[in-house]
PyMOL Python script that loads the backbone (N, CA, C, O; Angstrom):
from pymol import cmd

cmd.read_pdbstr("""\
ATOM      1  N   UNK A   1     -49.451-109.983 346.317  1.00  0.00           N
ATOM      2  CA  UNK A   1     -49.584-108.549 346.156  1.00  0.00           C
ATOM      3  C   UNK A   1     -48.362-107.861 346.774  1.00  0.00           C
ATOM      4  O   UNK A   1     -47.897-108.256 347.843  1.00  0.00           O
ATOM      5  N   UNK A   2     -47.860-106.858 346.116  1.00  0.00           N
ATOM      6  CA  UNK A   2     -46.675-106.168 346.632  1.00  0.00           C
ATOM      7  C   UNK A   2     -47.092-105.022 347.541  1.00  0.00           C
ATOM      8  O   UNK A   2     -48.183-104.466 347.417  1.00  0.00           O
ATOM      9  N   UNK A   3     -46.201-104.692 348.448  1.00  0.00           N
ATOM     10  CA  UNK A   3     -46.462-103.571 349.352  1.00  0.00           C
ATOM     11  C   UNK A   3     -46.073-102.272 348.653  1.00  0.00           C
ATOM     12  O   UNK A   3     -45.003-102.178 348.051  1.00  0.00           O
ATOM     13  N   UNK A   4     -46.937-101.285 348.734  1.00  0.00           N
ATOM     14  CA  UNK A   4     -46.662 -99.985 348.131  1.00  0.00           C
ATOM     15  C   UNK A   4     -46.376 -98.973 349.227  1.00  0.00           C
ATOM     16  O   UNK A   4     -47.021 -98.971 350.275  1.00  0.00           O
ATOM     17  N   UNK A   5     -45.411 -98.126 348.971  1.00  0.00           N
ATOM     18  CA  UNK A   5     -45.086 -97.073 349.917  1.00  0.00           C
ATOM     19  C   UNK A   5     -45.345 -95.735 349.251  1.00  0.00           C
ATOM     20  O   UNK A   5     -44.976 -95.519 348.097  1.00  0.00           O
ATOM     21  N   UNK A   6     -45.978 -94.849 349.981  1.00  0.00           N
ATOM     22  CA  UNK A   6     -46.286 -93.527 349.464  1.00  0.00           C
ATOM     23  C   UNK A   6     -45.558 -92.486 350.297  1.00  0.00           C
ATOM     24  O   UNK A   6     -45.573 -92.536 351.527  1.00  0.00           O
ATOM     25  N   UNK A   7     -44.921 -91.544 349.616  1.00  0.00           N
ATOM     26  CA  UNK A   7     -44.208 -90.471 350.293  1.00  0.00           C
ATOM     27  C   UNK A   7     -44.788 -89.145 349.822  1.00  0.00           C
ATOM     28  O   UNK A   7     -44.800 -88.853 348.626  1.00  0.00           O
ATOM     29  N   UNK A   8     -45.259 -88.359 350.753  1.00  0.00           N
ATOM     30  CA  UNK A   8     -45.824 -87.052 350.402  1.00  0.00           C
ATOM     31  C   UNK A   8     -45.255 -85.996 351.337  1.00  0.00           C
ATOM     32  O   UNK A   8     -44.850 -86.290 352.461  1.00  0.00           O
ATOM     33  N   UNK A   9     -45.234 -84.781 350.857  1.00  0.00           N
ATOM     34  CA  UNK A   9     -44.800 -83.679 351.680  1.00  0.00           C
ATOM     35  C   UNK A   9     -46.015 -83.214 352.496  1.00  0.00           C
ATOM     36  O   UNK A   9     -47.072 -82.926 351.935  1.00  0.00           O
ATOM     37  N   UNK A  10     -45.858 -83.146 353.789  1.00  0.00           N
ATOM     38  CA  UNK A  10     -46.954 -82.749 354.666  1.00  0.00           C
ATOM     39  C   UNK A  10     -46.855 -81.256 354.931  1.00  0.00           C
ATOM     40  O   UNK A  10     -45.822 -80.752 355.372  1.00  0.00           O
ATOM     41  N   UNK A  11     -47.947 -80.562 354.653  1.00  0.00           N
ATOM     42  CA  UNK A  11     -48.003 -79.125 354.894  1.00  0.00           C
ATOM     43  C   UNK A  11     -48.896 -78.883 356.111  1.00  0.00           C
ATOM     44  O   UNK A  11     -50.116 -79.022 356.011  1.00  0.00           O
ATOM     45  N   UNK A  12     -48.321 -78.530 357.243  1.00  0.00           N
ATOM     46  CA  UNK A  12     -49.138 -78.315 358.434  1.00  0.00           C
ATOM     47  C   UNK A  12     -50.059 -77.104 358.255  1.00  0.00           C
ATOM     48  O   UNK A  12     -49.664 -76.083 357.692  1.00  0.00           O
ATOM     49  N   UNK A  13     -51.289 -77.241 358.745  1.00  0.00           N
ATOM     50  CA  UNK A  13     -52.253 -76.155 358.673  1.00  0.00           C
ATOM     51  C   UNK A  13     -52.579 -75.698 360.092  1.00  0.00           C
ATOM     52  O   UNK A  13     -52.592 -76.484 361.039  1.00  0.00           O
ATOM     53  N   UNK A  14     -52.838 -74.415 360.200  1.00  0.00           N
ATOM     54  CA  UNK A  14     -53.204 -73.868 361.496  1.00  0.00           C
ATOM     55  C   UNK A  14     -54.596 -74.348 361.861  1.00  0.00           C
ATOM     56  O   UNK A  14     -55.505 -74.301 361.032  1.00  0.00           O
ATOM     57  N   UNK A  15     -54.774 -74.804 363.081  1.00  0.00           N
ATOM     58  CA  UNK A  15     -56.090 -75.219 363.539  1.00  0.00           C
ATOM     59  C   UNK A  15     -56.960 -73.994 363.747  1.00  0.00           C
ATOM     60  O   UNK A  15     -56.491 -72.967 364.237  1.00  0.00           O
ATOM     61  N   UNK A  16     -58.231 -74.104 363.375  1.00  0.00           N
ATOM     62  CA  UNK A  16     -59.161 -72.989 363.539  1.00  0.00           C
ATOM     63  C   UNK A  16     -60.281 -73.401 364.467  1.00  0.00           C
ATOM     64  O   UNK A  16     -60.583 -74.585 364.619  1.00  0.00           O
ATOM     65  N   UNK A  17     -60.883 -72.421 365.075  1.00  0.00           N
ATOM     66  CA  UNK A  17     -61.981 -72.706 365.989  1.00  0.00           C
ATOM     67  C   UNK A  17     -63.257 -72.977 365.198  1.00  0.00           C
ATOM     68  O   UNK A  17     -63.342 -72.674 364.008  1.00  0.00           O
ATOM     69  N   UNK A  18     -64.233 -73.545 365.871  1.00  0.00           N
ATOM     70  CA  UNK A  18     -65.518 -73.808 365.245  1.00  0.00           C
ATOM     71  C   UNK A  18     -66.154 -72.511 364.762  1.00  0.00           C
ATOM     72  O   UNK A  18     -66.767 -72.481 363.695  1.00  0.00           O
ATOM     73  N   UNK A  19     -66.012 -71.436 365.542  1.00  0.00           N
ATOM     74  CA  UNK A  19     -66.606 -70.144 365.160  1.00  0.00           C
ATOM     75  C   UNK A  19     -65.973 -69.619 363.873  1.00  0.00           C
ATOM     76  O   UNK A  19     -66.676 -69.092 363.011  1.00  0.00           O
ATOM     77  N   UNK A  20     -64.655 -69.757 363.735  1.00  0.00           N
ATOM     78  CA  UNK A  20     -63.979 -69.309 362.519  1.00  0.00           C
ATOM     79  C   UNK A  20     -64.415 -70.140 361.316  1.00  0.00           C
ATOM     80  O   UNK A  20     -64.672 -69.600 360.240  1.00  0.00           O
ATOM     81  N   UNK A  21     -64.498 -71.454 361.504  1.00  0.00           N
ATOM     82  CA  UNK A  21     -64.936 -72.333 360.419  1.00  0.00           C
ATOM     83  C   UNK A  21     -66.361 -72.007 359.995  1.00  0.00           C
ATOM     84  O   UNK A  21     -66.670 -71.975 358.804  1.00  0.00           O
ATOM     85  N   UNK A  22     -67.227 -71.766 360.973  1.00  0.00           N
ATOM     86  CA  UNK A  22     -68.625 -71.459 360.681  1.00  0.00           C
ATOM     87  C   UNK A  22     -68.735 -70.126 359.928  1.00  0.00           C
ATOM     88  O   UNK A  22     -69.494 -70.015 358.965  1.00  0.00           O
ATOM     89  N   UNK A  23     -67.984 -69.130 360.365  1.00  0.00           N
ATOM     90  CA  UNK A  23     -68.021 -67.827 359.699  1.00  0.00           C
ATOM     91  C   UNK A  23     -67.543 -67.948 358.255  1.00  0.00           C
ATOM     92  O   UNK A  23     -68.145 -67.363 357.354  1.00  0.00           O
ATOM     93  N   UNK A  24     -66.472 -68.696 358.025  1.00  0.00           N
ATOM     94  CA  UNK A  24     -65.963 -68.888 356.673  1.00  0.00           C
ATOM     95  C   UNK A  24     -66.993 -69.607 355.810  1.00  0.00           C
ATOM     96  O   UNK A  24     -67.205 -69.240 354.654  1.00  0.00           O
ATOM     97  N   UNK A  25     -67.626 -70.620 356.364  1.00  0.00           N
ATOM     98  CA  UNK A  25     -68.648 -71.362 355.630  1.00  0.00           C
ATOM     99  C   UNK A  25     -69.826 -70.459 355.275  1.00  0.00           C
ATOM    100  O   UNK A  25     -70.344 -70.530 354.160  1.00  0.00           O
ATOM    101  N   UNK A  26     -70.249 -69.622 356.198  1.00  0.00           N
ATOM    102  CA  UNK A  26     -71.369 -68.709 355.946  1.00  0.00           C
ATOM    103  C   UNK A  26     -71.001 -67.674 354.882  1.00  0.00           C
ATOM    104  O   UNK A  26     -71.829 -67.344 354.033  1.00  0.00           O
ATOM    105  N   UNK A  27     -69.784 -67.165 354.916  1.00  0.00           N
ATOM    106  CA  UNK A  27     -69.343 -66.203 353.904  1.00  0.00           C
ATOM    107  C   UNK A  27     -69.343 -66.831 352.511  1.00  0.00           C
ATOM    108  O   UNK A  27     -69.776 -66.211 351.541  1.00  0.00           O
ATOM    109  N   UNK A  28     -68.846 -68.084 352.422  1.00  0.00           N
ATOM    110  CA  UNK A  28     -68.857 -68.785 351.138  1.00  0.00           C
ATOM    111  C   UNK A  28     -70.289 -69.011 350.648  1.00  0.00           C
ATOM    112  O   UNK A  28     -70.575 -68.850 349.461  1.00  0.00           O
ATOM    113  N   UNK A  29     -71.184 -69.381 351.559  1.00  0.00           N
ATOM    114  CA  UNK A  29     -72.575 -69.621 351.202  1.00  0.00           C
ATOM    115  C   UNK A  29     -73.229 -68.338 350.691  1.00  0.00           C
ATOM    116  O   UNK A  29     -73.935 -68.355 349.682  1.00  0.00           O
ATOM    117  N   UNK A  30     -72.994 -67.229 351.389  1.00  0.00           N
ATOM    118  CA  UNK A  30     -73.584 -65.950 350.967  1.00  0.00           C
ATOM    119  C   UNK A  30     -73.063 -65.518 349.601  1.00  0.00           C
ATOM    120  O   UNK A  30     -73.824 -65.000 348.784  1.00  0.00           O
ATOM    121  N   UNK A  31     -71.777 -65.726 349.348  1.00  0.00           N
ATOM    122  CA  UNK A  31     -71.201 -65.379 348.049  1.00  0.00           C
ATOM    123  C   UNK A  31     -71.793 -66.249 346.946  1.00  0.00           C
ATOM    124  O   UNK A  31     -72.082 -65.757 345.856  1.00  0.00           O
ATOM    125  N   UNK A  32     -71.973 -67.537 347.223  1.00  0.00           N
ATOM    126  CA  UNK A  32     -72.588 -68.434 346.238  1.00  0.00           C
ATOM    127  C   UNK A  32     -74.022 -68.003 345.932  1.00  0.00           C
ATOM    128  O   UNK A  32     -74.434 -67.992 344.772  1.00  0.00           O
ATOM    129  N   UNK A  33     -74.777 -67.650 346.965  1.00  0.00           N
ATOM    130  CA  UNK A  33     -76.154 -67.196 346.763  1.00  0.00           C
ATOM    131  C   UNK A  33     -76.192 -65.911 345.938  1.00  0.00           C
ATOM    132  O   UNK A  33     -77.040 -65.760 345.058  1.00  0.00           O
ATOM    133  N   UNK A  34     -75.283 -64.993 346.221  1.00  0.00           N
ATOM    134  CA  UNK A  34     -75.230 -63.735 345.475  1.00  0.00           C
ATOM    135  C   UNK A  34     -74.925 -64.004 344.006  1.00  0.00           C
ATOM    136  O   UNK A  34     -75.570 -63.438 343.123  1.00  0.00           O
ATOM    137  N   UNK A  35     -73.940 -64.871 343.739  1.00  0.00           N
ATOM    138  CA  UNK A  35     -73.577 -65.211 342.364  1.00  0.00           C
ATOM    139  C   UNK A  35     -74.727 -65.919 341.656  1.00  0.00           C
ATOM    140  O   UNK A  35     -74.963 -65.678 340.472  1.00  0.00           O
ATOM    141  N   UNK A  36     -75.445 -66.787 342.364  1.00  0.00           N
ATOM    142  CA  UNK A  36     -76.579 -67.492 341.767  1.00  0.00           C
ATOM    143  C   UNK A  36     -77.664 -66.505 341.355  1.00  0.00           C
ATOM    144  O   UNK A  36     -78.241 -66.626 340.274  1.00  0.00           O
ATOM    145  N   UNK A  37     -77.941 -65.530 342.213  1.00  0.00           N
ATOM    146  CA  UNK A  37     -78.951 -64.524 341.883  1.00  0.00           C
ATOM    147  C   UNK A  37     -78.521 -63.683 340.681  1.00  0.00           C
ATOM    148  O   UNK A  37     -79.343 -63.365 339.822  1.00  0.00           O
ATOM    149  N   UNK A  38     -77.236 -63.320 340.618  1.00  0.00           N
ATOM    150  CA  UNK A  38     -76.743 -62.542 339.488  1.00  0.00           C
ATOM    151  C   UNK A  38     -76.820 -63.338 338.182  1.00  0.00           C
ATOM    152  O   UNK A  38     -77.153 -62.783 337.134  1.00  0.00           O
ATOM    153  N   UNK A  39     -76.510 -64.645 338.245  1.00  0.00           N
ATOM    154  CA  UNK A  39     -76.608 -65.475 337.046  1.00  0.00           C
ATOM    155  C   UNK A  39     -78.048 -65.586 336.571  1.00  0.00           C
ATOM    156  O   UNK A  39     -78.313 -65.532 335.370  1.00  0.00           O
ATOM    157  N   UNK A  40     -78.985 -65.741 337.508  1.00  0.00           N
ATOM    158  CA  UNK A  40     -80.399 -65.835 337.146  1.00  0.00           C
ATOM    159  C   UNK A  40     -80.890 -64.539 336.514  1.00  0.00           C
ATOM    160  O   UNK A  40     -81.736 -64.559 335.619  1.00  0.00           O
ATOM    161  N   UNK A  41     -80.359 -63.413 336.982  1.00  0.00           N
ATOM    162  CA  UNK A  41     -80.757 -62.115 336.437  1.00  0.00           C
ATOM    163  C   UNK A  41     -80.032 -61.812 335.126  1.00  0.00           C
ATOM    164  O   UNK A  41     -80.345 -60.824 334.461  1.00  0.00           O
ATOM    165  N   UNK A  42     -79.068 -62.651 334.750  1.00  0.00           N
ATOM    166  CA  UNK A  42     -78.339 -62.446 333.503  1.00  0.00           C
ATOM    167  C   UNK A  42     -77.233 -61.421 333.608  1.00  0.00           C
ATOM    168  O   UNK A  42     -76.751 -60.932 332.587  1.00  0.00           O
ATOM    169  N   UNK A  43     -76.820 -61.085 334.810  1.00  0.00           N
ATOM    170  CA  UNK A  43     -75.782 -60.076 335.002  1.00  0.00           C
ATOM    171  C   UNK A  43     -74.398 -60.681 335.219  1.00  0.00           C
ATOM    172  O   UNK A  43     -73.403 -59.957 335.254  1.00  0.00           O
ATOM    173  N   UNK A  44     -74.329 -61.977 335.362  1.00  0.00           N
ATOM    174  CA  UNK A  44     -73.053 -62.646 335.588  1.00  0.00           C
ATOM    175  C   UNK A  44     -72.942 -63.782 334.580  1.00  0.00           C
ATOM    176  O   UNK A  44     -73.850 -64.608 334.487  1.00  0.00           O
ATOM    177  N   UNK A  45     -71.852 -63.843 333.827  1.00  0.00           N
ATOM    178  CA  UNK A  45     -71.733 -64.914 332.830  1.00  0.00           C
ATOM    179  C   UNK A  45     -71.619 -66.277 333.496  1.00  0.00           C
ATOM    180  O   UNK A  45     -71.041 -66.408 334.575  1.00  0.00           O
ATOM    181  N   UNK A  46     -72.172 -67.278 332.849  1.00  0.00           N
ATOM    182  CA  UNK A  46     -72.087 -68.643 333.347  1.00  0.00           C
ATOM    183  C   UNK A  46     -70.710 -69.185 332.996  1.00  0.00           C
ATOM    184  O   UNK A  46     -70.290 -69.125 331.840  1.00  0.00           O
ATOM    185  N   UNK A  47     -70.013 -69.710 333.982  1.00  0.00           N
ATOM    186  CA  UNK A  47     -68.666 -70.219 333.745  1.00  0.00           C
ATOM    187  C   UNK A  47     -68.749 -71.525 332.962  1.00  0.00           C
ATOM    188  O   UNK A  47     -69.647 -72.340 333.174  1.00  0.00           O
ATOM    189  N   UNK A  48     -67.803 -71.703 332.061  1.00  0.00           N
ATOM    190  CA  UNK A  48     -67.751 -72.909 331.256  1.00  0.00           C
ATOM    191  C   UNK A  48     -66.811 -73.912 331.903  1.00  0.00           C
ATOM    192  O   UNK A  48     -65.767 -73.545 332.441  1.00  0.00           O
ATOM    193  N   UNK A  49     -67.192 -75.176 331.844  1.00  0.00           N
ATOM    194  CA  UNK A  49     -66.354 -76.237 332.381  1.00  0.00           C
ATOM    195  C   UNK A  49     -65.482 -76.746 331.247  1.00  0.00           C
ATOM    196  O   UNK A  49     -65.983 -77.112 330.184  1.00  0.00           O
ATOM    197  N   UNK A  50     -64.180 -76.768 331.476  1.00  0.00           N
ATOM    198  CA  UNK A  50     -63.259 -77.275 330.465  1.00  0.00           C
ATOM    199  C   UNK A  50     -62.532 -78.478 331.025  1.00  0.00           C
ATOM    200  O   UNK A  50     -62.222 -78.540 332.215  1.00  0.00           O
ATOM    201  N   UNK A  51     -62.267 -79.426 330.155  1.00  0.00           N
ATOM    202  CA  UNK A  51     -61.545 -80.625 330.558  1.00  0.00           C
ATOM    203  C   UNK A  51     -60.364 -80.811 329.621  1.00  0.00           C
ATOM    204  O   UNK A  51     -60.465 -80.575 328.417  1.00  0.00           O
ATOM    205  N   UNK A  52     -59.265 -81.229 330.179  1.00  0.00           N
ATOM    206  CA  UNK A  52     -58.081 -81.496 329.382  1.00  0.00           C
ATOM    207  C   UNK A  52     -57.867 -83.002 329.348  1.00  0.00           C
ATOM    208  O   UNK A  52     -57.746 -83.637 330.395  1.00  0.00           O
ATOM    209  N   UNK A  53     -57.819 -83.572 328.158  1.00  0.00           N
ATOM    210  CA  UNK A  53     -57.655 -85.012 327.999  1.00  0.00           C
ATOM    211  C   UNK A  53     -56.187 -85.340 327.819  1.00  0.00           C
ATOM    212  O   UNK A  53     -55.467 -84.651 327.095  1.00  0.00           O
ATOM    213  N   UNK A  54     -55.749 -86.403 328.487  1.00  0.00           N
ATOM    214  CA  UNK A  54     -54.377 -86.865 328.346  1.00  0.00           C
ATOM    215  C   UNK A  54     -54.295 -87.841 327.177  1.00  0.00           C
ATOM    216  O   UNK A  54     -55.224 -88.616 326.950  1.00  0.00           O
ATOM    217  N   UNK A  55     -53.204 -87.809 326.446  1.00  0.00           N
ATOM    218  CA  UNK A  55     -53.031 -88.781 325.365  1.00  0.00           C
ATOM    219  C   UNK A  55     -52.995 -90.200 325.929  1.00  0.00           C
ATOM    220  O   UNK A  55     -52.551 -90.414 327.057  1.00  0.00           O
ATOM    221  N   UNK A  56     -53.456 -91.150 325.151  1.00  0.00           N
ATOM    222  CA  UNK A  56     -53.536 -92.536 325.632  1.00  0.00           C
ATOM    223  C   UNK A  56     -52.172 -93.121 325.947  1.00  0.00           C
ATOM    224  O   UNK A  56     -52.066 -93.971 326.831  1.00  0.00           O
ATOM    225  N   UNK A  57     -51.113 -92.691 325.247  1.00  0.00           N
ATOM    226  CA  UNK A  57     -49.786 -93.235 325.540  1.00  0.00           C
ATOM    227  C   UNK A  57     -49.293 -92.788 326.910  1.00  0.00           C
ATOM    228  O   UNK A  57     -48.492 -93.492 327.524  1.00  0.00           O
ATOM    229  N   UNK A  58     -49.741 -91.652 327.403  1.00  0.00           N
ATOM    230  CA  UNK A  58     -49.371 -91.200 328.745  1.00  0.00           C
ATOM    231  C   UNK A  58     -50.120 -92.014 329.794  1.00  0.00           C
ATOM    232  O   UNK A  58     -49.566 -92.370 330.834  1.00  0.00           O
ATOM    233  N   UNK A  59     -51.384 -92.304 329.506  1.00  0.00           N
ATOM    234  CA  UNK A  59     -52.227 -93.028 330.466  1.00  0.00           C
ATOM    235  C   UNK A  59     -51.782 -94.479 330.601  1.00  0.00           C
ATOM    236  O   UNK A  59     -51.781 -95.022 331.706  1.00  0.00           O
ATOM    237  N   UNK A  60     -51.407 -95.111 329.503  1.00  0.00           N
ATOM    238  CA  UNK A  60     -51.129 -96.561 329.501  1.00  0.00           C
ATOM    239  C   UNK A  60     -49.643 -96.903 329.636  1.00  0.00           C
ATOM    240  O   UNK A  60     -49.210 -97.951 329.157  1.00  0.00           O
ATOM    241  N   UNK A  61     -48.873 -96.054 330.266  1.00  0.00           N
ATOM    242  CA  UNK A  61     -47.445 -96.364 330.472  1.00  0.00           C
ATOM    243  C   UNK A  61     -47.274 -97.314 331.612  1.00  0.00           C
ATOM    244  O   UNK A  61     -46.148 -97.691 331.937  1.00  0.00           O
TER     245      UNK A  61
END
""", "prot")
cmd.dss("prot")
cmd.show_as("cartoon", "prot")
cmd.util.cbc("prot")
cmd.orient("prot")
């Protein structure tokens, strides 16, 4: 087996406190709940999932 080397650009992120992470998580949860209620009431359109297929010649190179 050959050795593989991976090179990626590292983007440093600012560390956040537990309180900040928790607040962000709660805000996302509340927004999801609000959107779910609007979809159930028929006031918000249901988003469609789209997929893009790659040609087989690109995949099998």
